[in-house]
C-alpha positions as CSV (number, residue, x, y, z in Angstrom):
1,M,116.2,217.1,122.8
2,D,115.5,214.8,125.6
3,F,111.8,214.3,125.8
4,S,111.8,211.9,128.8
5,E,109.6,214.1,130.9
6,V,106.9,214.3,128.2
7,A,107.6,210.8,126.8
8,P,104.0,209.6,126.8
9,K,102.8,212.6,124.7
10,M,105.7,212.2,122.3
11,E,105.2,208.5,121.9
12,D,101.5,209.0,121.2
13,F,102.3,211.7,118.6
14,F,105.0,209.6,116.8
15,S,103.1,206.3,117.1
16,D,102.0,206.5,113.5
17,G,105.2,208.0,112.2
18,E,107.2,206.4,109.4
19,V,109.9,204.0,110.7
20,L,113.2,204.7,109.0
21,T,116.8,203.6,109.5
22,R,120.3,204.8,108.7
23,T,123.5,202.8,108.8
24,A,126.6,204.2,110.7
25,G,128.2,207.0,108.7
26,Q,125.2,207.7,106.5
27,M,124.4,211.4,106.1
28,F,121.0,213.0,106.4
29,A,120.4,215.0,103.2
30,N,119.3,218.6,103.5
31,F,119.2,218.3,107.3
32,E,118.5,221.9,108.2
33,T,115.7,222.2,105.7
34,Q,114.2,218.8,105.8
35,P,110.3,218.8,106.2
36,D,110.2,216.2,108.9
37,V,110.8,216.0,112.7
38,L,112.5,212.8,113.9
39,L,112.4,210.9,117.2
40,I,115.2,208.5,117.7
41,T,114.2,205.0,119.0
42,S,117.6,203.3,118.9
43,G,121.2,204.2,118.0
44,Y,122.8,207.6,117.9
45,I,123.0,210.6,115.5
46,K,125.9,213.1,115.6
47,L,125.5,216.7,114.6
48,V,128.6,218.2,113.1
49,T,130.1,221.2,111.4
50,Y,133.2,221.3,109.2
51,T,136.1,223.7,109.1
52,T,137.4,225.2,105.9
53,N,139.9,222.3,105.6
54,R,137.1,219.7,106.2
55,Q,138.0,219.0,109.8
56,E,135.0,217.5,111.6
57,R,133.7,219.3,114.7
58,I,131.1,217.4,116.7
59,Q,128.5,219.7,118.2
60,Y,126.1,217.2,119.7
61,I,125.3,213.5,119.9
62,A,121.6,212.6,120.1
63,G,120.4,209.2,121.3
64,P,117.2,207.3,122.0
65,G,114.3,209.4,123.1
66,E,115.7,212.6,121.6
67,G,114.2,214.6,118.7
68,I,115.7,216.5,115.8
69,P,116.1,218.9,114.0
70,M,115.4,221.2,117.0
71,H,119.2,221.0,117.5
72,N,119.9,223.2,114.5
73,L,120.0,226.1,116.9
74,F,123.4,224.8,118.0
75,A,124.9,226.0,114.8
76,G,124.8,229.5,116.2
77,I,127.1,228.8,119.1
78,T,130.0,227.4,117.1
79,P,133.1,229.7,116.8
80,Q,132.2,230.3,113.1
81,P,128.7,230.1,111.4
82,Y,129.3,226.8,109.7
83,Q,126.4,224.8,108.3
84,L,125.2,222.0,110.5
85,Y,125.1,218.4,109.2
86,A,123.8,215.2,110.7
87,S,124.9,211.6,110.2
88,A,124.3,208.3,111.8
89,F,126.9,207.9,114.5
90,T,125.9,204.2,114.9
91,D,123.2,202.3,113.1
92,V,120.0,204.3,114.0
93,T,116.3,203.8,113.8
94,Y,113.9,206.7,114.1
95,L,110.3,207.8,113.6
96,S,109.5,210.6,111.2
97,K,106.6,213.0,111.2
98,D,105.7,216.1,109.1
99,R,107.1,219.3,110.6
100,Q,103.9,221.2,110.2
101,K,102.0,218.5,112.0
102,F,104.5,218.7,114.8
103,L,104.2,222.5,115.0
104,A,100.4,222.1,115.3
105,F,100.9,219.4,118.0
106,I,103.1,221.6,120.2
107,E,100.8,224.6,119.9
108,V,98.4,222.7,122.2
109,E,101.1,220.9,124.2
110,P,103.0,223.6,126.1
111,S,104.8,221.0,128.2
112,V,106.5,219.7,125.1
113,V,107.6,223.2,124.1
114,I,109.0,223.7,127.6
115,A,110.9,220.4,127.4
116,I,112.4,221.4,124.1
117,L,113.5,224.8,125.3
118,Q,115.0,223.4,128.5
119,G,116.9,220.8,126.5
120,I,118.3,223.4,124.1
121,M,119.3,225.6,127.0
122,Q,121.0,222.8,128.9
123,A,122.9,221.5,125.9
124,T,123.9,225.0,124.9
125,F,125.1,225.8,128.4
126,D,127.1,222.5,128.5
127,R,128.8,223.4,125.2
128,L,129.7,226.9,126.2
129,Y,130.9,225.7,129.6
130,N,133.3,223.3,127.9
131,F,134.6,226.0,125.6
132,N,135.4,228.2,128.6
133,L,137.3,225.6,130.7
134,E,140.9,226.6,131.3
135,T,142.8,223.5,130.4
136,S,142.6,220.8,127.7
137,E,142.4,218.1,130.4
138,Q,139.4,219.8,131.9
139,R,137.6,219.9,128.5
140,V,138.3,216.2,127.9
141,A,137.2,215.3,131.4
142,H,134.0,217.3,131.1
143,I,133.0,215.6,127.8
144,L,133.6,212.2,129.2
145,V,131.6,212.9,132.4
146,L,128.8,214.6,130.4
147,Y,128.3,211.6,128.0
148,A,128.8,209.0,130.7
149,R,125.9,210.6,132.7
150,K,123.8,210.9,129.6
151,H,124.7,207.8,127.6
152,G,126.3,205.5,130.1
153,T,125.6,202.2,131.8
154,K,126.8,201.7,135.4
155,E,129.4,198.9,135.4
156,D,130.2,198.8,139.1
157,A,130.6,201.1,142.1
158,N,133.3,203.1,140.4
159,F,132.9,203.0,136.6
160,T,130.2,203.9,134.1
161,K,130.6,202.5,130.6
162,L,129.8,204.9,127.7
163,D,127.3,203.3,125.4
164,L,128.8,205.4,122.6
165,P,131.9,204.3,120.6
166,M,133.9,207.3,122.0
167,N,137.4,206.6,120.7
168,T,140.2,209.1,120.7
169,H,139.2,210.6,117.3
170,I,135.6,211.2,118.4
171,V,136.7,212.8,121.7
172,A,139.2,215.0,119.9
173,N,136.6,216.2,117.4
174,T,134.2,217.0,120.2
175,V,136.6,219.2,122.2
176,Y,138.5,220.7,119.2
177,L,141.9,219.3,120.1
178,S,144.3,217.3,118.0
179,K,144.1,213.5,118.1
180,A,147.7,213.4,119.5
181,V,146.9,215.8,122.4
182,T,143.7,214.0,123.2
183,A,145.4,210.6,123.2
184,D,148.0,211.8,125.7
185,I,145.3,213.2,127.9
186,L,143.3,210.0,127.8
187,E,146.4,207.9,128.5
188,G,147.1,210.1,131.5
189,F,143.6,209.5,132.8
190,R,144.0,205.8,132.2
191,S,147.3,205.6,134.1
192,Q,145.8,207.4,137.0
193,G,142.7,205.1,137.1
194,Y,140.1,207.7,136.0
195,V,139.2,205.8,132.8
196,E,139.5,202.3,131.3
197,F,139.3,201.2,127.7
198,Q,137.2,198.3,126.3
199,G,137.7,198.4,122.5
200,E,136.0,201.6,121.4
201,N,134.1,202.0,124.6
202,I,135.4,204.1,127.5
203,L,134.7,203.4,131.2
204,V,134.6,206.6,133.3
205,A,135.0,206.9,137.0
206,I,132.7,209.9,137.0
207,L,133.0,211.1,140.6
208,R,136.8,210.7,140.7
209,L,137.4,212.3,137.3
210,K,135.0,215.2,138.1
211,A,136.8,215.9,141.4
212,M,140.3,215.7,139.9
213,A,139.4,218.0,137.1
214,G,137.5,220.5,139.3
215,I,134.5,220.5,136.9
216,R,130.8,220.7,137.6
């Protein structure tokens, strides 16, 4: 969850945490039952489920300042009750603290509990909102706008660059579309000037794409 509003308290609690790293693609073992709580300091972690034929479905991407495994509640809003896994989306560094110590900490810090609950509610709402959009174009547009706002850097007056390596494969696995359909949608957005591509980075014209797609 995003702890920006209670950052000083979180930073103080995690200040003596163990510093750990994972390289891109490395899985977190026993994620849902691990005894520690993590706070990401750099890089990104993706939370995924898998279909019966091992198709990856990305449920959430957590970045700097966010904590896990509070996200494991997201497993309950996927179409089927698949197990949730976590892996390093990019090279990632994080601080680790014992879960029981964290529970004792939040017992006396209600503002942190509120921040966690608000984050879970917002992320859950965003996911359900995307599931219920009428067209595939709207779903792709919504994900691009969502991550550009959350994990983007303003490039100029029109475009925001996603700090994530959001290629066609990643977008497709996030909105549950085929890679071919997603590629066609992204190319359509590019030809109309709503997005630009820089390697594996996507630049998004947030206001124009949002208005065109009719999304929040």
